[in-house]
C-alpha positions as CSV (number, residue, x, y, z in Angstrom):
1,M,-7.4,-22.5,34.2
2,Q,-7.8,-25.8,32.1
3,L,-8.3,-26.5,28.0
4,D,-12.0,-26.9,27.7
5,R,-11.2,-28.8,24.1
6,A,-14.9,-29.9,23.1
7,A,-16.3,-26.3,24.3
8,L,-13.1,-24.4,22.5
9,A,-14.2,-26.3,19.0
10,A,-17.8,-25.8,19.6
11,F,-17.5,-22.4,19.7
12,L,-14.6,-21.6,17.0
13,R,-17.2,-23.9,15.0
14,S,-19.9,-21.5,15.8
15,R,-18.1,-18.2,15.7
16,R,-16.5,-19.4,11.9
17,S,-20.1,-20.3,11.1
18,A,-21.7,-17.4,12.0
19,L,-18.8,-14.6,9.7
20,Q,-19.6,-14.4,6.1
21,P,-17.1,-13.4,3.9
22,E,-17.8,-9.7,3.0
23,D,-17.4,-9.2,7.1
24,V,-13.8,-9.8,6.9
25,G,-13.0,-8.0,3.2
26,L,-13.4,-11.6,1.3
27,P,-15.3,-11.8,-2.3
28,H,-18.9,-14.1,-1.4
29,G,-17.7,-16.4,-4.3
30,R,-19.6,-18.8,-5.5
31,R,-20.2,-22.9,-4.8
32,R,-20.5,-22.1,-0.7
33,R,-22.9,-25.1,0.2
34,T,-23.5,-23.9,4.0
35,S,-23.2,-20.2,5.9
36,G,-19.9,-18.5,6.9
37,L,-16.1,-19.0,6.6
38,R,-14.1,-21.7,5.5
39,R,-11.2,-23.2,7.4
40,E,-9.1,-22.0,5.4
41,E,-10.3,-18.8,4.9
42,V,-10.2,-18.2,8.8
43,A,-6.6,-19.8,9.3
44,A,-5.4,-17.2,6.6
45,L,-7.0,-14.2,8.9
46,C,-5.6,-15.7,12.1
47,N,-1.9,-16.5,10.5
48,M,-1.7,-19.6,11.3
49,S,-1.7,-22.9,9.1
50,V,-5.4,-24.8,8.5
51,D,-4.0,-28.1,9.8
52,Y,-3.7,-25.9,13.1
53,Y,-6.3,-24.4,12.7
54,A,-8.8,-27.3,12.1
55,R,-7.6,-29.6,14.7
56,L,-8.5,-27.2,17.2
57,E,-12.3,-27.5,15.9
58,R,-12.0,-31.4,15.7
59,E,-10.7,-31.3,19.6
60,R,-7.0,-32.3,18.9
61,G,-3.7,-30.8,18.7
62,P,-1.9,-28.8,21.7
63,Q,-3.1,-25.8,24.0
64,P,-3.0,-23.1,22.1
65,S,-1.0,-20.8,23.1
66,D,-2.2,-17.3,24.3
67,Q,-0.2,-15.6,21.4
68,M,-2.3,-18.2,19.2
69,L,-5.9,-17.6,20.9
70,A,-4.9,-13.9,20.4
71,S,-5.0,-14.6,16.7
72,I,-7.7,-16.4,16.7
73,A,-9.7,-13.7,18.0
74,L,-8.5,-10.9,15.5
75,G,-9.2,-13.2,12.6
76,L,-12.5,-13.8,14.1
77,H,-13.7,-10.4,15.0
78,L,-14.2,-11.2,18.2
79,E,-16.0,-9.0,20.7
80,P,-14.2,-8.4,23.9
81,A,-16.3,-10.8,25.6
82,E,-16.2,-13.4,23.3
83,R,-12.3,-12.8,22.9
84,D,-12.4,-13.1,27.1
85,H,-14.7,-16.7,27.0
86,L,-12.5,-17.8,23.8
87,F,-8.8,-17.6,26.3
88,R,-10.9,-19.0,29.4
89,L,-11.7,-22.0,27.5
90,G,-8.2,-22.1,25.5
91,G,-7.1,-22.9,29.5
92,H,-5.5,-19.4,30.2
93,H,-6.6,-15.9,31.6
94,P,-8.3,-13.4,29.8
95,P,-5.8,-10.7,28.6
96,T,-6.2,-7.1,31.0
97,R,-8.8,-4.5,29.5
98,D,-7.1,-1.5,29.3
99,A,-4.8,0.8,26.9
100,T,-2.1,-1.7,26.5
101,D,-5.0,-3.8,25.3
102,E,-3.9,-5.1,21.1
103,H,-7.7,-7.0,20.3
104,I,-9.2,-5.1,17.9
105,S,-12.6,-3.6,17.8
106,P,-14.7,-5.8,15.1
107,G,-16.5,-2.4,13.9
108,M,-13.4,-1.0,13.1
109,L,-11.7,-4.1,11.7
110,R,-14.6,-4.2,9.2
111,I,-13.7,-0.9,8.0
112,L,-10.8,-1.6,7.4
113,D,-11.2,-4.8,5.4
114,R,-13.5,-2.5,3.1
115,L,-10.4,-0.7,2.4
116,E,-7.9,-2.9,0.1
117,D,-7.9,-0.1,-2.2
118,T,-6.5,2.2,0.4
119,P,-3.2,3.0,2.5
120,A,-4.0,2.6,5.8
121,E,-3.5,0.8,9.4
122,I,-4.5,0.5,12.8
123,V,-2.1,1.4,15.5
124,T,-1.9,1.4,19.4
125,E,-1.4,5.0,21.3
126,L,2.1,4.3,21.1
127,G,2.3,4.2,16.9
128,E,2.5,0.2,16.9
129,T,1.0,-1.0,14.1
130,L,-1.8,-4.0,14.9
131,R,-3.4,-4.2,11.0
132,Q,-2.3,-2.9,7.7
133,T,-4.4,-3.4,4.5
134,R,-2.4,-4.4,1.0
135,L,-1.6,-1.2,0.1
136,G,-0.8,0.2,3.4
137,L,1.5,-2.6,3.5
138,A,3.3,-1.1,0.2
139,L,3.4,2.5,1.7
140,T,5.1,2.1,5.2
141,G,6.9,-1.2,4.7
142,D,5.1,-4.7,7.2
143,T,5.0,-2.9,10.4
144,A,2.5,-5.1,12.0
145,S,5.1,-7.8,12.4
146,L,7.9,-5.6,14.4
147,R,8.5,-7.3,17.9
148,G,9.6,-5.5,21.2
149,P,10.3,-1.7,21.7
150,A,10.7,-0.7,17.2
151,R,7.3,-1.7,17.2
152,S,6.3,2.0,18.3
153,L,7.1,4.5,15.4
154,G,7.8,7.1,18.3
155,Y,10.7,4.6,19.7
156,R,12.1,3.8,15.8
157,W,12.1,7.1,14.9
158,F,14.8,7.6,17.5
159,A,16.3,4.3,17.9
160,D,16.8,3.8,14.1
161,P,17.8,6.7,12.2
162,G,16.5,4.8,8.9
163,S,13.3,4.5,9.7
164,R,13.2,8.5,9.1
165,R,13.6,7.6,5.0
166,L,10.0,6.9,4.9
167,Y,9.3,10.5,5.6
168,A,10.4,14.3,3.7
169,A,13.5,15.6,5.3
170,E,12.0,18.5,5.8
171,D,9.4,17.4,7.9
172,H,11.9,15.5,10.3
173,E,12.6,18.0,12.8
174,F,8.6,18.8,13.5
175,L,8.2,14.9,13.7
176,S,10.7,14.5,16.1
177,R,9.2,17.2,18.2
178,L,5.5,15.5,17.9
179,F,6.9,12.3,19.0
180,A,8.7,13.3,21.9
181,S,5.3,15.9,22.5
182,G,2.9,12.7,22.7
183,L,5.3,10.2,24.3
184,R,5.7,12.8,27.3
185,E,1.5,13.4,26.9
186,L,0.9,9.4,27.3
187,T,3.4,9.3,30.3
188,A,1.9,12.0,31.9
189,R,-1.4,10.0,31.3
190,R,-0.4,6.0,31.9
191,G,1.9,6.8,34.7
192,P,5.4,5.8,35.4
193,A,5.1,2.3,35.4
194,S,3.3,2.4,32.0
195,R,4.8,1.1,28.7
196,A,5.0,4.8,27.9
197,A,7.4,5.6,30.5
198,R,9.4,2.7,29.9
199,L,9.9,3.6,26.3
200,A,10.4,7.3,27.0
201,E,13.3,6.2,29.8
202,A,15.4,4.1,27.7
203,L,15.1,7.2,24.7
204,R,16.3,9.1,27.5
205,A,19.2,7.1,28.4
206,G,20.4,6.5,24.3
207,N,19.5,9.1,22.6
208,D,20.5,12.9,22.6
209,E,18.5,14.0,20.4
210,F,15.0,12.7,22.2
211,R,16.5,13.7,25.6
212,S,17.4,17.6,24.4
213,L,13.3,17.6,23.2
214,W,12.2,15.8,26.6
215,E,13.9,18.8,28.9
216,R,11.0,21.6,26.7
217,H,8.7,19.7,28.3
218,E,6.6,20.5,25.2
219,V,3.3,19.3,25.0
220,G,-0.1,19.8,22.6
221,L,1.5,19.2,19.6
222,Q,-1.0,17.9,16.5
223,P,-0.2,15.3,13.6
224,R,-0.4,17.5,10.2
225,E,-3.0,16.6,8.1
226,T,-1.1,15.8,4.9
227,K,1.7,13.5,5.5
228,R,4.9,13.6,2.9
229,F,6.4,10.1,2.0
230,V,9.5,9.1,0.3
231,H,9.0,5.7,-0.9
232,P,11.9,3.7,-2.3
233,E,9.7,2.7,-5.7
234,V,7.8,5.3,-6.9
235,G,9.0,8.4,-5.4
236,G,7.6,11.5,-3.0
237,L,3.6,11.3,-2.2
238,E,1.7,14.0,-0.5
239,L,-1.3,12.3,1.6
240,A,-3.6,13.5,3.4
241,C,-4.0,10.7,6.4
242,Q,-7.4,11.1,8.3
243,T,-8.4,9.0,11.5
244,L,-11.1,7.3,13.1
245,A,-10.4,7.1,17.1
246,D,-12.1,4.3,18.9
247,P,-12.5,5.8,22.3
248,V,-12.6,2.1,23.7
249,Q,-9.5,0.7,22.7
250,G,-7.9,3.4,22.5
251,H,-6.9,2.5,18.7
252,L,-6.7,4.8,16.1
253,L,-7.5,4.1,12.0
254,L,-5.2,6.1,10.1
255,V,-6.6,6.5,6.3
256,Y,-4.3,8.0,3.7
257,T,-5.4,9.6,0.5
258,A,-4.3,11.4,-2.4
259,A,-6.4,14.1,-4.2
260,S,-7.8,13.4,-7.4
261,G,-5.8,13.8,-10.4
262,S,-2.7,14.7,-8.5
263,D,0.8,13.2,-9.1
264,S,0.5,11.1,-5.7
265,A,-2.9,9.7,-7.0
266,D,-0.9,8.4,-10.0
267,K,1.5,7.0,-7.5
268,L,-0.6,5.4,-5.3
269,R,-2.0,3.3,-8.0
270,L,1.3,2.3,-9.6
271,L,2.4,1.8,-5.9
272,E,-0.8,-0.7,-5.8
273,V,1.1,-2.9,-8.9
274,V,4.3,-2.6,-7.5
275,G,3.2,-3.8,-3.9
276,S,0.8,-6.3,-5.4
277,Q,3.9,-7.7,-6.8
278,R,6.5,-7.7,-4.2
279,I,4.0,-9.2,-1.6
């Protein structure tokens, strides 16, 4: 496919002007002479430089990669059809729409953007973090930046013992069973050529604990509503985890809350201060 610079630039300008700051979790502020987001705001949402994004809107610069287009589609909160159109204008075939699609629906993004004072994250069915709130990042670390098999929490659980330190030791046995069970169900659902099957194969080959659990053929385990974390700076937290599922994309929005007046609620407030300073 061929890059259409003029059409791409016009489409980006139109989508930027259609978004209001409150649509993406930003304060509206004052002195906005025109409607829509500023270029620097879109660039920040897309994790790219202002200069790079500005050149795209001015019909200049190199052809954007498919990774850049995917970041722009997320930053501009594009619907799947709009995302596909963006890819074609950028000279790329749109990603396939299936259970491996990582494009987050605008509705789910809007909910996440309104949870800035709450630990929350959007994950795939494999436990790969796609987007985190600032407090979510402070709670679990920057898991959205991981690449390769380590993006999956279930894979990290068995392949990297250090990843378990964030969770209460008395929950480790259950979590091991939960992750093995979930990966077995996903492998059956998605088939032997799926990413779930490849992760399971890699873990069976390299991890005795996973191989033993896999041979149990255990399925049907459900996550517990209360998650017990052991944060390196604020200590133990007991947080309720509420889940919102996107049935089309297969993504999950995980929201962590503490009971009002509890020790964990106090620690979350402390984490908000500590996390903001660190970030």
